[in-house]
Backbone as a printed PyTorch tensor [residue, N CA C, xyz], in Angstrom:
tensor([[[  0.7400,  -1.1850,  -0.0330],
         [  0.1300,  -0.0610,  -0.1430],
         [  0.9090,   1.2890,   0.1240]],

        [[  0.6030,   2.1100,  -1.0330],
         [  1.4400,   3.3460,  -1.0450],
         [  1.1190,   4.3100,  -0.0080]],

        [[  1.8820,   5.2130,   0.5090],
         [  1.9260,   6.2000,   1.5150],
         [  0.5080,   7.0680,   1.1760]],

        [[  0.3920,   7.3470,   0.0730],
         [ -0.7590,   8.2650,  -0.4200],
         [ -2.0640,   7.5340,  -0.1680]],

        [[ -2.0930,   6.2340,  -0.3910],
         [ -3.3470,   5.5080,  -0.1650],
         [ -3.5920,   5.2030,   1.2470]],

        [[ -2.4840,   5.1440,   1.9440],
         [ -2.5590,   4.9690,   3.3980],
         [ -3.3310,   6.2460,   4.0170]],

        [[ -2.6290,   7.3660,   3.6260],
         [ -3.2160,   8.6600,   4.1030],
         [ -4.7210,   9.0130,   3.9170]],

        [[ -5.0510,   8.4510,   2.4010],
         [ -6.5180,   8.5330,   2.1280],
         [ -7.3270,   7.5950,   3.2150]],

        [[ -6.9740,   6.4110,   3.2910],
         [ -7.5730,   5.5770,   4.0590],
         [ -7.6830,   6.2080,   5.6260]],

        [[ -6.7730,   6.8200,   6.1150],
         [ -6.6810,   7.3690,   7.3940],
         [ -7.8390,   8.6100,   7.4180]],

        [[ -7.6870,   9.4370,   6.5000],
         [ -8.2710,  10.6630,   6.4380],
         [ -9.9110,  10.1380,   6.2450]],

        [[-10.1820,   9.0360,   5.4010],
         [-11.4620,   8.6870,   5.5280],
         [-12.1050,   8.0650,   6.7230]],

        [[-11.2310,   7.2790,   7.4280],
         [-11.7530,   6.8810,   8.7680],
         [-11.8000,   7.8150,   9.7000]],

        [[-11.0000,   8.9210,   9.7580],
         [-11.1770,   9.9580,  10.5030],
         [-12.4630,  10.6960,  10.3650]],

        [[-12.7450,  11.0400,   9.1280],
         [-14.1040,  11.5480,   8.6960],
         [-15.2320,  10.7630,   9.0730]],

        [[-15.2370,   9.5510,   8.9430],
         [-16.2680,   8.7180,   9.3170],
         [-16.4190,   8.9040,  10.8000]],

        [[-15.2820,   8.7360,  11.4830],
         [-15.5120,   8.8540,  13.1830],
         [-15.9510,  10.1210,  13.4350]],

        [[-15.6820,  11.2610,  12.8940],
         [-16.2740,  12.5500,  13.2180],
         [-17.7260,  12.6370,  12.9510]],

        [[-18.1520,  12.0350,  11.8980],
         [-19.5910,  12.2890,  11.5360],
         [-20.4630,  11.2370,  12.4990]],

        [[-19.8290,   9.9520,  12.8790],
         [-20.5890,   9.2420,  13.7700],
         [-20.4550,   9.8060,  15.0240]],

        [[-19.6240,  10.5110,  15.5670],
         [-19.4880,  10.9640,  16.7270],
         [-20.5320,  12.2600,  16.9340]],

        [[-20.5930,  13.0230,  15.8630],
         [-21.4700,  14.2320,  15.8870],
         [-22.9720,  13.4020,  15.9330]],

        [[-23.3130,  12.6040,  15.0850],
         [-24.5140,  11.9380,  15.0540],
         [-24.9050,  11.3860,  16.4420]],

        [[-24.0500,  10.5350,  17.0300],
         [-24.1580,  10.1370,  18.4830],
         [-24.4960,  11.3510,  19.3960]],

        [[-23.6420,  12.4000,  19.0550],
         [-23.6560,  13.5190,  20.3440],
         [-25.0380,  14.1850,  20.1270]],

        [[-25.7080,  14.0230,  18.8460],
         [-26.9690,  14.7380,  18.5570],
         [-28.1020,  14.0690,  19.1440]],

        [[-27.8510,  12.7100,  19.2160],
         [-28.8230,  11.8880,  19.5870],
         [-28.8770,  12.0080,  21.1740]],

        [[-27.5640,  11.8310,  21.8410],
         [-27.5330,  12.1670,  23.2130],
         [-28.0670,  13.3380,  23.8250]],

        [[-27.5860,  14.5060,  23.2480],
         [-27.8740,  15.8570,  23.7330],
         [-29.1940,  16.0090,  23.3470]],

        [[-29.7790,  15.5640,  22.4230],
         [-31.1390,  16.0590,  21.8900],
         [-32.2830,  15.5570,  22.8490]],

        [[-31.9340,  14.2410,  23.5750],
         [-32.7080,  13.6700,  24.6370],
         [-32.9350,  14.4200,  25.8500]],

        [[-31.8560,  15.2830,  26.1390],
         [-32.0680,  16.1120,  27.2770],
         [-32.5360,  17.4220,  27.0970]],

        [[-32.7640,  17.8610,  25.8770],
         [-33.1080,  19.1080,  25.4590],
         [-34.8270,  19.3720,  25.3140]],

        [[-35.2930,  20.5180,  25.6260],
         [-36.7410,  20.7670,  25.4400],
         [-36.8850,  20.9330,  24.0780]],

        [[-38.3210,  20.6640,  23.7320],
         [-38.3840,  20.7020,  22.2120],
         [-37.9510,  21.9550,  21.3750]],

        [[-38.1620,  22.8960,  21.8570],
         [-37.7320,  24.3040,  21.0450],
         [-36.0890,  24.2580,  21.0440]],

        [[-35.3790,  23.7630,  22.0230],
         [-33.7580,  23.6690,  22.0210],
         [-33.4740,  22.6330,  21.0300]],

        [[-34.2660,  21.6300,  20.8500],
         [-33.6850,  20.5190,  20.2920],
         [-33.6930,  20.6130,  18.6940]],

        [[-34.3400,  21.8900,  18.3730],
         [-34.5990,  22.0420,  16.8250],
         [-36.0030,  21.8570,  16.4560]],

        [[-36.8250,  21.4010,  17.3440],
         [-38.2620,  21.0000,  16.8060],
         [-39.1410,  22.3210,  17.0650]],

        [[-39.5760,  22.8040,  15.9810],
         [-40.3530,  24.1840,  16.1150],
         [-41.5510,  23.8770,  16.3730]],

        [[-42.2170,  24.8390,  17.4520],
         [-43.7450,  24.3150,  17.7710],
         [-44.5930,  24.7570,  16.5210]],

        [[-45.4810,  24.0480,  16.3290],
         [-46.4460,  24.2680,  15.2080],
         [-47.7950,  24.8880,  15.9540]],

        [[-48.3490,  25.6530,  15.0790],
         [-49.6040,  26.3650,  15.3260],
         [-50.7280,  25.6250,  14.7850]],

        [[-51.6200,  25.4240,  15.7050],
         [-52.9700,  24.5410,  15.2070],
         [-53.8670,  25.2710,  14.7460]],

        [[-54.0600,  26.3920,  15.0670],
         [-55.0730,  27.3650,  14.4230],
         [-54.8660,  27.6760,  12.8900]],

        [[-53.6280,  27.9570,  12.5310],
         [-53.3820,  28.2790,  11.0390],
         [-52.8280,  27.0980,  10.3500]],

        [[-52.2210,  26.1110,  11.0110],
         [-51.4160,  25.1210,  10.3950],
         [-49.9690,  25.4760,   9.7210]],

        [[-49.6690,  26.5530,  10.1640],
         [-48.2040,  27.0300,   9.8040],
         [-47.2180,  26.5070,  11.0720]],

        [[-45.9560,  26.5370,  10.6480],
         [-44.7830,  26.3890,  11.3910],
         [-44.2230,  27.6700,  11.7150]],

        [[-44.2290,  27.9260,  13.1990],
         [-43.2070,  28.9740,  13.7270],
         [-41.9900,  28.7020,  13.9350]],

        [[-41.0370,  29.3780,  13.7540],
         [-39.6770,  29.1880,  14.3090],
         [-39.5620,  29.7420,  15.4780]],

        [[-38.8650,  29.0730,  16.4100],
         [-38.5920,  29.5480,  17.7450],
         [-37.5920,  30.8010,  17.5680]],

        [[-37.6400,  31.6450,  18.5650],
         [-36.7380,  32.8220,  18.5520],
         [-35.2460,  32.1860,  18.8650]],

        [[-34.1480,  32.7740,  18.3680],
         [-32.7960,  32.1870,  18.4180],
         [-32.4970,  32.7270,  19.9440]],

        [[-32.3630,  31.6860,  20.7730],
         [-31.9690,  31.8940,  22.1340],
         [-31.2410,  30.8080,  22.7560]],

        [[-30.7120,  31.1870,  23.8990],
         [-29.6990,  29.9200,  24.5280],
         [-30.9080,  29.4420,  25.4830]],

        [[-31.1650,  28.0390,  25.1080],
         [-32.0890,  27.4620,  26.0840],
         [-31.4760,  27.4650,  27.6670]],

        [[-32.4950,  27.3220,  28.5150],
         [-31.9740,  27.0340,  30.0970],
         [-31.5230,  25.7290,  30.2570]],

        [[-30.6680,  25.5340,  31.1180],
         [-30.2160,  24.3330,  31.5700],
         [-31.1750,  23.4880,  32.4260]],

        [[-31.2490,  22.2460,  32.3950],
         [-32.1320,  21.6090,  33.1960],
         [-32.1480,  22.0100,  34.5330]],

        [[-33.5220,  22.2140,  35.0990],
         [-33.3390,  22.5580,  36.4040],
         [-33.5830,  24.1580,  36.6340]],

        [[-33.5150,  24.9750,  35.7190],
         [-33.3470,  26.4150,  35.8680],
         [-34.6700,  26.9960,  35.0300]],

        [[-34.8720,  28.2290,  35.4890],
         [-36.0270,  28.9030,  34.7210],
         [-35.3060,  29.7530,  33.7490]],

        [[-36.0390,  29.7430,  32.4850],
         [-35.4830,  30.6310,  31.4660],
         [-35.6170,  32.1370,  31.9710]],

        [[-34.4670,  32.8830,  31.4680],
         [-34.7100,  34.2760,  31.5240],
         [-34.5260,  34.8830,  33.0270]],

        [[-34.0590,  34.0220,  33.8900],
         [-33.8510,  34.3070,  35.1560],
         [-32.2010,  34.1740,  35.7210]],

        [[-31.9290,  35.0600,  36.7740],
         [-30.5030,  34.8750,  37.2000],
         [-29.5740,  35.8250,  36.6670]],

        [[-28.5110,  36.0430,  37.1810],
         [-27.5000,  37.1510,  36.7600],
         [-27.0570,  36.9910,  35.4550]],

        [[-26.8430,  35.8800,  34.7770],
         [-26.1940,  35.6470,  33.5430],
         [-27.4460,  35.6160,  32.5300]],

        [[-28.6370,  35.6100,  32.7300],
         [-29.8140,  35.8170,  31.6240],
         [-29.7450,  36.9210,  30.7660]],

        [[-29.7170,  36.5090,  29.3880],
         [-29.7940,  37.5230,  28.5670],
         [-30.9200,  37.3220,  27.5550]],

        [[-31.3650,  38.5680,  26.9390],
         [-32.6020,  38.5090,  26.0380],
         [-32.1980,  37.7530,  24.7090]],

        [[-33.1800,  37.1920,  24.1440],
         [-33.0160,  36.5780,  22.8650],
         [-32.5090,  37.7330,  21.7560]],

        [[-31.4930,  37.0290,  20.8230],
         [-30.9580,  38.1150,  19.9920],
         [-31.5570,  37.6850,  18.4410]],

        [[-31.5880,  38.8040,  17.6460],
         [-31.8050,  38.4990,  16.2540],
         [-30.6080,  38.9570,  15.5540]],

        [[-30.7570,  38.5730,  14.2830],
         [-29.2140,  38.5840,  13.5240],
         [-28.9780,  40.1090,  13.4580]],

        [[-29.9680,  41.1230,  13.5180],
         [-29.6830,  42.6560,  13.5690],
         [-28.7830,  43.1080,  14.7280]],

        [[-28.9630,  42.4750,  15.7410],
         [-28.0390,  43.0210,  16.9350],
         [-26.6700,  42.3690,  17.2810]],

        [[-26.4900,  41.3730,  16.3390],
         [-25.0500,  40.7900,  16.5700],
         [-24.0000,  41.7590,  16.4220]],

        [[-23.1920,  42.2060,  17.4270],
         [-21.9210,  43.1230,  16.9840],
         [-21.0460,  42.5830,  16.1870]],

        [[-20.0680,  43.4890,  15.6440],
         [-19.0110,  43.1960,  14.8550],
         [-17.7970,  42.8830,  15.5930]],

        [[-17.0650,  41.9760,  15.4260],
         [-15.9510,  41.8090,  16.4320],
         [-14.5450,  41.9290,  15.6440]],

        [[-13.5400,  42.3130,  16.3490],
         [-12.2920,  42.4160,  15.7510],
         [-12.1230,  43.6180,  14.9590]],

        [[-10.7590,  44.1500,  14.6240],
         [-10.5280,  45.2540,  13.8860],
         [-10.6350,  44.7740,  12.4060]],

        [[-10.4900,  45.6700,  11.4750],
         [-10.3930,  45.4040,  10.1330],
         [ -9.4690,  44.3660,   9.7350]],

        [[ -8.1320,  44.7130,  10.3070],
         [ -6.8750,  43.8590,  10.0140],
         [ -7.0610,  42.5700,  10.5920]],

        [[ -7.7850,  42.3480,  11.7070],
         [ -8.0730,  40.8820,  12.2820],
         [ -9.1830,  40.2410,  11.2850]],

        [[-10.1080,  40.9320,  10.8860],
         [-11.0770,  40.3180,  10.1470],
         [-10.4960,  39.9000,   8.7810]],

        [[ -9.4670,  40.8200,   8.2840],
         [ -8.9530,  40.2830,   6.9480],
         [ -8.1220,  39.1980,   7.1940]],

        [[ -7.3560,  39.0500,   8.3270],
         [ -6.5540,  38.0280,   8.6910],
         [ -7.1920,  36.6000,   8.7740]],

        [[ -8.4900,  36.8050,   9.3300],
         [ -9.5030,  35.6600,   9.5240],
         [ -9.7280,  35.1470,   8.0080]],

        [[-10.1040,  36.0220,   7.1610],
         [-10.4400,  35.7350,   5.7330],
         [ -9.3950,  35.1020,   4.9900]],

        [[ -8.0150,  35.5630,   5.1660],
         [ -6.9240,  34.9850,   4.6000],
         [ -6.5690,  33.7030,   5.1550]],

        [[ -6.6260,  33.5400,   6.2710],
         [ -6.3880,  32.2150,   6.8600],
         [ -7.4020,  31.0740,   6.2030]],

        [[ -8.7610,  31.4720,   6.4920],
         [ -9.9220,  30.5220,   5.8330],
         [ -9.6410,  30.3330,   4.5480]],

        [[ -9.2150,  31.2960,   3.5930],
         [ -9.0710,  30.9980,   2.2860],
         [ -7.9080,  29.9830,   2.1320]],

        [[ -6.7170,  30.2110,   3.0490],
         [ -5.6250,  29.2710,   2.8180],
         [ -6.0100,  27.9140,   3.2950]],

        [[ -6.9800,  27.7030,   4.2060],
         [ -7.3630,  26.3870,   4.5940],
         [ -8.3360,  25.9130,   3.6620]],

        [[ -8.7900,  26.4380,   2.6330],
         [ -9.6290,  25.9040,   1.5680],
         [-10.8390,  25.7900,   2.1230]],

        [[-11.6820,  26.8190,   2.8420],
         [-13.0210,  26.6050,   3.1120],
         [-13.8030,  26.8830,   2.0540]],

        [[-14.8850,  25.7940,   1.9340],
         [-15.6780,  25.6130,   0.8030],
         [-17.1460,  25.8060,   1.3240]],

        [[-18.0820,  25.5100,   0.2910],
         [-19.3560,  25.5150,   0.6930],
         [-19.9280,  26.8050,   0.8820]],

        [[-20.7980,  26.9750,   1.8590],
         [-21.6660,  28.2030,   1.9410],
         [-20.5940,  29.1960,   2.6850]],

        [[-19.5880,  28.7560,   3.3830],
         [-18.6070,  29.6260,   4.2360],
         [-17.5250,  30.1540,   3.4490]],

        [[-17.4720,  29.6670,   2.1650],
         [-16.4110,  30.2850,   1.1460],
         [-16.7000,  31.6180,   0.8310]],

        [[-18.1300,  32.1500,   1.1470],
         [-18.6640,  33.5520,   0.8910],
         [-17.9560,  34.2220,   1.9250]],

        [[-17.1050,  35.3550,   1.6590],
         [-16.4150,  36.2260,   2.8290],
         [-17.5780,  36.8260,   3.7190]],

        [[-18.5470,  37.4250,   3.1330],
         [-19.6500,  38.0570,   4.0910],
         [-20.2790,  36.9980,   5.0190]],

        [[-20.5650,  35.7930,   4.4430],
         [-21.2390,  34.7810,   5.6340],
         [-20.2210,  34.2600,   6.4400]],

        [[-19.0150,  34.3010,   6.0620],
         [-18.0950,  33.5950,   7.0620],
         [-17.7390,  34.6010,   8.1910]],

        [[-17.8810,  35.9230,   7.6550],
         [-17.4810,  37.1490,   8.9580],
         [-18.7530,  37.1940,   9.7200]],

        [[-19.9640,  36.9140,   9.0840],
         [-21.3270,  37.0570,   9.8010],
         [-21.3200,  35.9900,  10.8340]],

        [[-20.9720,  34.7680,  10.2980],
         [-20.9120,  33.6280,  11.2690],
         [-19.8800,  33.6110,  12.3460]],

        [[-18.5230,  33.9980,  11.8680],
         [-17.8260,  34.3020,  12.9580],
         [-18.0310,  35.3950,  13.9740]],

        [[-18.7960,  36.3670,  13.6830],
         [-19.2320,  37.4230,  14.7650],
         [-20.4980,  36.6890,  15.5790]],

        [[-21.0780,  35.7500,  14.9430],
         [-22.3110,  35.2730,  15.7210],
         [-21.5570,  34.1980,  16.5920]],

        [[-20.5820,  33.4210,  16.3300],
         [-19.9430,  32.5920,  17.1990],
         [-19.5720,  33.3240,  18.3500]],

        [[-18.6490,  34.2480,  18.0080],
         [-18.0140,  35.1470,  19.0960],
         [-19.0720,  35.7060,  20.1280]],

        [[-20.2710,  36.1060,  19.5660],
         [-21.3710,  36.7430,  20.5330],
         [-22.1560,  35.5960,  21.2280]],

        [[-22.2970,  34.4800,  20.5990],
         [-22.8510,  33.3080,  21.2620],
         [-21.8700,  32.8990,  22.4600]],

        [[-20.5830,  32.6740,  21.9930],
         [-19.4590,  32.3390,  23.0230],
         [-19.6160,  33.2850,  24.1830]],

        [[-19.5880,  34.5910,  23.9000],
         [-19.6120,  35.6870,  24.9010],
         [-20.9050,  35.4250,  26.0080]],

        [[-22.0020,  35.2390,  25.3120],
         [-23.1830,  35.1840,  26.0710],
         [-23.2880,  33.7090,  26.9220]],

        [[-22.6020,  32.7820,  26.4350],
         [-22.6100,  31.3720,  27.1940],
         [-21.6850,  31.7560,  28.2770]],

        [[-20.6450,  32.4140,  28.1310],
         [-19.5670,  32.4740,  29.2010],
         [-20.2980,  33.5130,  30.2220]],

        [[-20.9250,  34.6190,  29.8000],
         [-21.6930,  35.4890,  30.7680],
         [-22.7310,  34.6500,  31.4880]],

        [[-23.3320,  33.6980,  31.1190],
         [-24.2700,  32.8200,  31.8230],
         [-23.5660,  31.8210,  32.5990]],

        [[-22.4100,  31.6940,  32.6220],
         [-21.5180,  30.9220,  33.2410],
         [-22.1220,  29.2950,  32.7700]],

        [[-22.2130,  29.1050,  31.6160],
         [-22.6540,  27.6910,  31.0610],
         [-21.4430,  26.8610,  30.9430]],

        [[-21.7300,  25.6040,  31.0070],
         [-20.4030,  24.6190,  30.9570],
         [-20.2470,  24.4080,  29.4930]],

        [[-19.0370,  24.0450,  29.1730],
         [-18.7840,  23.5370,  27.7430],
         [-19.5700,  22.6610,  27.1980]],

        [[-19.8950,  21.6160,  28.1310],
         [-20.7820,  20.6130,  27.6660],
         [-22.1450,  21.0800,  27.1870]],

        [[-22.7360,  22.0660,  27.9700],
         [-23.9730,  22.7730,  27.6110],
         [-23.9190,  23.5580,  26.3760]],

        [[-22.5150,  24.2120,  26.2000],
         [-22.4230,  25.1580,  24.9030],
         [-22.5560,  24.1980,  23.7920]],

        [[-21.8600,  22.8910,  24.0290],
         [-21.7370,  21.8850,  22.8930],
         [-23.1420,  21.6660,  22.2930]],

        [[-24.0440,  21.5240,  23.2280],
         [-25.3250,  21.1120,  22.8790],
         [-25.9450,  22.4280,  22.0730]],

        [[-25.8630,  23.4760,  22.6580],
         [-26.2830,  24.9070,  21.9810],
         [-25.7040,  24.9600,  20.5970]],

        [[-24.3750,  24.6800,  20.3130],
         [-23.7060,  24.8420,  19.1340],
         [-24.4250,  23.7520,  18.1880]],

        [[-24.5220,  22.5640,  18.5400],
         [-25.1290,  21.3860,  17.9550],
         [-26.4040,  21.8410,  17.2690]],

        [[-27.3940,  22.1150,  18.3070],
         [-28.8920,  22.4560,  17.9620],
         [-29.0650,  23.7690,  17.3110]],

        [[-28.2550,  24.7010,  17.4370],
         [-28.4970,  26.0190,  16.7430],
         [-27.7030,  26.1690,  15.5990]],

        [[-26.7470,  25.5380,  15.4130],
         [-25.8190,  25.8510,  14.2440],
         [-25.4440,  24.4270,  13.3650]],

        [[-24.9990,  23.6210,  13.9190],
         [-24.6940,  22.2560,  13.1570],
         [-26.0260,  21.5190,  12.7360]],

        [[-26.8930,  21.4580,  13.3850],
         [-27.9430,  20.5270,  12.9020],
         [-28.8080,  21.2360,  11.5850]],

        [[-28.3820,  22.6060,  11.3550],
         [-28.9890,  22.9640,  10.2070],
         [-28.1830,  22.8500,   9.0040]],

        [[-27.0920,  22.6160,   9.0880],
         [-26.0410,  22.5610,   7.8810],
         [-26.1530,  21.3290,   7.1580]],

        [[-25.8640,  21.3980,   5.8550],
         [-25.5930,  20.2240,   5.1460],
         [-24.1050,  19.6150,   5.4030]],

        [[-24.0260,  18.3110,   5.1310],
         [-23.0720,  17.6420,   5.5630],
         [-21.7580,  18.1700,   4.8490]],

        [[-21.7330,  18.8080,   3.6850],
         [-20.5670,  19.3970,   2.9180],
         [-20.2870,  20.7500,   3.5940]],

        [[-20.9100,  21.3240,   4.4490],
         [-20.7730,  22.6090,   5.1330],
         [-20.1310,  22.2690,   6.5540]],

        [[-20.2970,  21.2920,   7.3030],
         [-19.9830,  20.9100,   8.5710],
         [-18.5540,  21.5290,   8.8180]],

        [[-17.4450,  20.8880,   7.7830],
         [-16.0390,  21.4300,   8.0870],
         [-15.8100,  22.7160,   7.9120]],

        [[-16.7070,  23.5810,   6.9400],
         [-16.3940,  24.8470,   6.8010],
         [-16.9870,  25.5790,   8.0990]],

        [[-17.9990,  25.1350,   8.9580],
         [-18.5140,  25.6890,  10.0320],
         [-17.2960,  25.5780,  11.2920]],

        [[-16.7740,  24.2080,  11.1590],
         [-15.6360,  23.7540,  12.1230],
         [-14.5490,  24.7620,  12.1370]],

        [[-14.1440,  25.1470,  10.6800],
         [-13.1520,  26.0110,  10.6660],
         [-13.5150,  27.3090,  11.0470]],

        [[-14.7170,  27.7870,  10.8560],
         [-15.0350,  29.2240,  11.3560],
         [-15.2790,  29.1430,  12.8780]],

        [[-15.5980,  28.1670,  13.5790],
         [-15.8530,  28.1830,  14.8860],
         [-14.3810,  28.1000,  15.6140]],

        [[-13.2900,  27.4900,  15.0290],
         [-12.2300,  27.4850,  15.7230],
         [-11.3620,  28.8980,  15.3910]],

        [[-11.5150,  29.2350,  14.1910],
         [-10.8860,  30.6410,  13.7010],
         [-11.4210,  31.8620,  14.4760]],

        [[-12.6490,  31.9120,  14.4860],
         [-13.3840,  33.0720,  15.1040],
         [-12.6790,  33.6210,  16.4230]],

        [[-12.6320,  32.5240,  17.3900],
         [-12.1170,  33.1900,  18.6960],
         [-10.7370,  33.4950,  18.7140]],

        [[ -9.8860,  32.8500,  17.7300],
         [ -8.4640,  33.1580,  17.6750],
         [ -8.2550,  34.5280,  17.1410]],

        [[ -9.0030,  34.9060,  16.1860],
         [ -8.7650,  36.3130,  15.3360],
         [ -9.7340,  37.3920,  15.9780]],

        [[-10.8910,  37.0130,  16.2950],
         [-11.9010,  38.1530,  16.8010],
         [-12.2960,  38.3060,  18.0960]],

        [[-12.0890,  37.2940,  18.9000],
         [-12.4580,  37.3540,  20.3400],
         [-11.7220,  36.4920,  21.0210]],

        [[-10.1220,  36.7870,  21.0620],
         [ -9.4560,  36.0160,  21.8280],
         [ -9.5860,  35.6390,  23.1650]],

        [[-10.4030,  36.6270,  24.0110],
         [-10.7310,  36.3500,  25.3580],
         [-11.6320,  35.2030,  25.4580]],

        [[-12.1770,  34.5070,  24.5020],
         [-13.2030,  33.5090,  24.4020],
         [-12.6050,  32.0330,  24.0010]],

        [[-11.3370,  32.3520,  23.3620],
         [-10.5190,  31.1810,  22.8130],
         [-10.5200,  29.8720,  23.7250]],

        [[-10.1520,  30.0560,  24.9440],
         [-10.0100,  28.9040,  25.6580],
         [-11.1900,  28.2270,  26.0840]],

        [[-12.3210,  28.8360,  26.1670],
         [-13.8720,  28.2430,  26.1690],
         [-14.1940,  27.7270,  24.9470]],

        [[-13.9130,  28.3930,  23.7170],
         [-14.0770,  27.6660,  22.6170],
         [-13.3870,  26.5230,  22.3670]],

        [[-12.0930,  26.4500,  22.6560],
         [-11.3910,  25.3070,  22.5060],
         [-11.9120,  24.1930,  23.2750]],

        [[-12.4560,  24.2420,  24.5220],
         [-13.2230,  23.3240,  25.0530],
         [-14.3030,  22.7630,  24.4190]],

        [[-15.1060,  23.6360,  23.7870],
         [-16.3340,  23.2830,  23.2260],
         [-16.0180,  22.4700,  21.8440]],

        [[-14.9360,  23.1480,  21.1640],
         [-14.5520,  22.4050,  19.9780],
         [-13.9370,  21.1290,  20.2560]],

        [[-13.1860,  20.6880,  21.4110],
         [-12.7440,  19.4560,  21.7430],
         [-13.9780,  18.3830,  21.8680]],

        [[-15.0320,  18.9440,  22.6670],
         [-16.2810,  18.0840,  22.8590],
         [-16.9760,  17.7790,  21.5410]],

        [[-17.0820,  18.8500,  20.7510],
         [-17.6480,  18.5280,  19.3520],
         [-16.8760,  17.6050,  18.3830]],

        [[-15.5100,  17.3840,  18.6630],
         [-14.6500,  16.8240,  17.8480],
         [-14.2350,  17.5050,  16.6520]],

        [[-14.1070,  18.9330,  16.6660],
         [-13.5740,  19.8160,  15.5640],
         [-12.3670,  20.4750,  15.8730]]])
């Protein structure tokens, strides 16, 4: 077996293990989440339409949502702040291009928007004193579950690069979450 074939086999096995791990994590973590947090949107019986829940960080089991010192109001996409300087944002785009980020995250505007959202969500989770394991469930249910399989690697790159370049104060926490997610 040539070394190239061996590396391809190793990469395929690693990709399969990552996908299986994400699938198992989704099943395990989804069982502990309330319906809105597990990605299941409530339906309206009067009109027959599906309403999407507001993007918010669900409460940990045993707590009341919206209470406590770390409770934050739900966010919409218009209120996500911009993180990093112009130079840091350009460095992030340069590194992402060098890594060959493809799929929907190859678009610079979407990549930066997602990176800002990652930093904001990490900041909120830290302010609420959420554990990295809890943050993993939030990332899975709010970000990864909606992505097509070809975009998962792109999101993994954005998730690991955003704290490094745009919000370094959250990098250690993000590293723990990334470790649990296997990215």
